[in-house]
C-alpha positions in Angstrom: -13.7 17.4 -24.6 -16.3 17.4 -21.8 -15.2 18.5 -18.3 -15.9 16.1 -15.4 -16.5 16.9 -11.7 -14.2 15.2 -9.2 -14.4 15.0 -5.5 -11.1 13.9 -4.0 -11.0 13.0 -0.3 -8.1 12.4 2.0 -5.1 13.8 3.9 -2.5 11.8 2.1 -0.2 14.0 -0.1 -1.0 11.7 -3.0 -4.6 12.9 -2.9 -3.6 16.5 -3.0 -1.4 15.7 -6.0 -4.3 14.0 -7.8 -6.6 17.0 -7.1 -3.9 19.4 -8.4 -3.3 17.4 -11.6 -7.0 17.1 -12.3 -7.4 20.8 -12.0 -4.4 21.4 -14.2 -6.1 19.2 -16.8 -9.2 21.4 -16.8 -11.5 19.3 -14.6 -13.7 20.7 -11.9 -12.3 19.5 -8.5 -13.6 19.5 -4.9 -10.7 18.5 -2.7 -11.7 17.7 0.9 -8.7 17.1 3.3 -10.4 14.8 5.7 -10.0 11.4 7.4 -13.7 11.0 8.2 -17.1 11.0 6.5 -19.1 13.6 8.4 -22.0 16.0 7.9 -19.9 18.8 6.4 -18.4 16.4 3.8 -21.9 15.2 2.9 -23.1 18.8 2.4 -20.1 19.6 0.2 -20.6 16.5 -2.0 -24.3 17.0 -2.2 -23.9 20.6 -3.4 -21.0 19.7 -5.8 -22.7 16.6 -7.3 -19.5 15.0 -8.6 -19.2 12.5 -11.5 -16.3 10.8 -9.6 -15.5 10.4 -6.0 -12.0 9.3 -5.0 -11.7 7.8 -1.6 -8.4 7.7 0.3 -6.2 4.7 0.5 -7.1 4.0 4.2 -10.9 3.7 4.9 -12.7 6.8 5.9 -14.0 6.9 9.4 -17.8 7.0 9.6 -18.6 10.1 11.7 -22.4 10.0 11.0 -24.9 7.3 12.1 -26.3 7.0 8.6 -24.9 8.1 5.2 -27.1 10.4 3.2 -28.3 8.3 0.3 -29.2 11.3 -1.8 -25.5 12.0 -2.3 -25.3 8.9 -4.5 -28.6 9.4 -6.5 -26.5 10.4 -9.5 -24.4 7.2 -9.1 -21.0 8.8 -9.3 -18.1 6.4 -10.0 -16.2 5.7 -6.8 -12.5 5.0 -6.8 -11.6 3.3 -3.6 -8.5 2.1 -1.8 -8.9 -0.2 1.2 -12.5 -0.7 2.4 -14.0 -1.9 5.6 -16.9 -4.3 5.4 -19.2 -1.4 6.4 -18.0 0.8 3.5 -18.2 -2.1 1.0 -21.8 -2.7 2.1 -22.7 1.0 1.8 -21.4 1.3 -1.7 -23.0 -1.9 -2.7 -26.4 -0.8 -1.3 -26.0 2.5 -3.2 -25.4 0.6 -6.5 -22.3 2.8 -7.1 -19.8 1.8 -9.8 -16.7 1.0 -7.8 -13.1 0.8 -9.1 -10.5 -0.5 -6.7 -7.3 1.3 -7.7 -5.1 -0.7 -5.2 -6.1 -3.9 -7.1 -5.0 -2.6 -10.5 -2.2 -4.9 -11.6 0.0 -2.2 -13.2 -0.4 0.0 -10.2 0.4 -2.9 -7.8 3.7 -3.7 -9.6 4.8 -0.1 -10.0 4.0 0.6 -6.4 5.9 -2.5 -5.3 8.9 -1.1 -7.2 8.6 2.1 -5.3 8.2 0.2 -2.0 11.5 -1.7 -2.7 13.3 1.6 -3.4 11.7 3.1 -0.3 13.1 0.3 1.8 16.6 1.2 0.6 16.0 4.8 1.8 14.7 3.5 5.2 17.7 1.3 5.6 20.2 4.1 5.0 18.2 6.3 7.4 18.4 3.9 10.3 21.6 1.9 9.6 23.9 4.6 8.2 25.9 1.9 6.4 26.1 0.3 2.9 24.0 -2.6 1.7 26.8 -4.4 -0.1 28.0 -7.4 1.8 25.1 -7.5 4.3 22.8 -10.4 4.9 19.0 -10.0 4.6 16.2 -12.4 5.4 13.0 -11.5 3.4 9.7 -13.2 4.3 7.3 -13.9 1.5 7.9 -13.9 -2.3 5.2 -11.7 -3.6 5.7 -8.6 -5.8 7.5 -6.5 -3.2 9.8 -9.3 -2.1 10.7 -10.2 -5.7 11.6 -6.6 -6.6 13.4 -5.9 -3.3 15.4 -9.2 -3.5 16.5 -8.4 -7.0 17.6 -4.8 -6.0 19.5 -6.1 -3.0 21.3 -8.7 -5.0 22.3 -6.1 -7.6 23.8 -4.1 -4.7 26.0 -7.1 -3.7 23.9 -8.1 -0.7 22.9 -11.6 0.3 19.1 -12.1 0.5 17.6 -15.3 1.9 14.0 -15.8 0.9 11.8 -17.4 3.6 8.3 -18.5 2.5 5.2 -20.3 3.8 4.4 -22.3 0.6 6.2 -24.9 -1.4 5.2 -23.2 -4.6 7.0 -19.9 -3.5 10.0 -21.9 -2.3 10.4 -23.6 -5.7 9.9 -20.2 -7.5 12.5 -18.5 -5.4 15.0 -21.3 -5.9 14.4 -21.3 -9.6 15.2 -17.6 -9.7 18.5 -18.3 -8.1 17.9 -17.3 -4.5 18.7 -19.1 -1.3 15.3 -20.0 0.1 13.7 -22.0 2.8 10.4 -22.5 4.6 9.4 -20.1 7.3 9.7 -21.8 10.7 10.6 -20.9 14.3 14.1 -22.3 13.9 15.0 -19.8 11.2 18.6 -18.6 11.6 18.6 -14.8 12.1 22.1 -14.2 13.5 23.7 -11.1 12.0 21.0 -10.4 9.5 18.6 -7.6 8.7 15.1 -9.0 8.7 12.4 -7.8 6.3 8.8 -8.9 6.5 6.6 -8.6 3.4 3.9 -11.1 4.4 0.6 -9.2 5.2 -0.4 -11.6 8.0 0.1 -11.8 11.8 2.5 -14.8 11.6 5.1 -13.6 14.2 4.0 -15.5 17.3 5.9 -16.1 20.5 7.5 -19.2 18.9 9.5 -16.9 16.7 10.5 -14.2 19.1 13.7 -15.8 20.5 15.2 -16.3 17.1 14.0 -13.0 15.6 15.7 -11.1 18.4 19.1 -12.3 17.1 18.6 -10.2 14.0 20.2 -6.7 13.8 17.0 -4.9 12.8 13.5 -5.9 11.9 11.7 -4.0 9.1 8.0 -4.7 8.7 7.0 -3.4 5.3 3.8 -5.4 4.8 0.3 -3.9 4.9 -1.0 -2.5 8.2 -1.0 -3.5 11.0 2.1 -5.6 10.3 3.0 -9.2 11.2 3.3 -9.0 15.0 1.2 -11.5 16.9 3.3 -12.1 20.0 3.0 -11.4 23.7 6.7 -11.4 24.4 8.3 -8.1 23.4 10.8 -8.0 20.6 14.3 -7.0 21.8 15.5 -6.3 18.2 14.9 -2.7 16.9 11.5 -2.9 15.1 10.4 -0.5 12.3 6.9 -0.6 10.9 6.6 0.9 7.5 3.2 0.3 5.9 3.6 3.0 3.2 7.2 3.3 2.2 6.5 5.1 -1.2 4.4 7.8 0.5 7.1 8.4 3.2 10.3 8.3 1.1 9.3 8.8 -2.5 6.3 11.1 -2.1 6.3 12.8 -5.5 6.7 9.6 -7.5 4.1 7.8 -5.4 1.7 10.7 -5.9 2.2 10.7 -9.7 1.8 6.9 -9.9 -1.6 7.0 -8.0 -2.8 10.1 -10.0 -1.9 8.6 -13.4 -3.6 5.3 -12.5 -6.8 6.8 -11.3 -7.0 9.1 -14.4 -6.5 6.2 -16.7 -9.1 4.1 -14.8 -11.6 6.9 -15.4 -10.9 6.8 -19.1 -11.4 3.1 -19.0 -14.8 3.6 -17.5 -15.6 5.9 -20.4 -14.4 3.4 -22.9 -10.8 4.6 -23.2 -7.5 3.1 -22.3 -6.9 0.9 -19.3 -4.6 1.7 -16.4 
């Protein structure tokens, strides 16, 4: 079996885990613990000439005015997380094969499962009480919300699903949940509020009602849902990466296995 050359970039422990597993599997690995694309990183990549470059989950800061195009003359396959429009344009201009590991369906569902479990850990950390018998409001009914609501219900909690679309309202009700449309008049008394909607929907219209909740957990993608001028008086916890914070080893293994399977897919092997 031929050996490939991998450049793995990022400070996230999941990237270190990926680099370690690749090396354990006999691959040649250059691991660069950096949050920015600078001249030193360019020199290292140019000398190493990788077959694959793995970008971190959050976009790399651009610390150079212009990226050295010679780095991409061998058109390495790039595995990317979240991209800014500038990075998307750069990779497109370089004609690099790009694989977006955060958009892989299996990874998304398994990561959502870890996110739901990570919330349970965050709840115990902050609340120091059981979940059974407690009332929760969960905004949205995507993958994370579905898995989290199911977990809370199994633990004898009472989740209320609050959504923005009639389709999600019907889906939540069909699955046996109490559900209603998200509106400023939502009742939040004596509940733990969990946001999973990756949009800035929490305007001043909602602040008064939300402040009646016990705690507000924002577990959607960065930068969260806040879009208000009035301060929240309820304790607010922003968790944009629950798996990485509370279930680090499993989160790292999930990302590593996904990227390695995606690389086999690009070579005509199995899919992630």
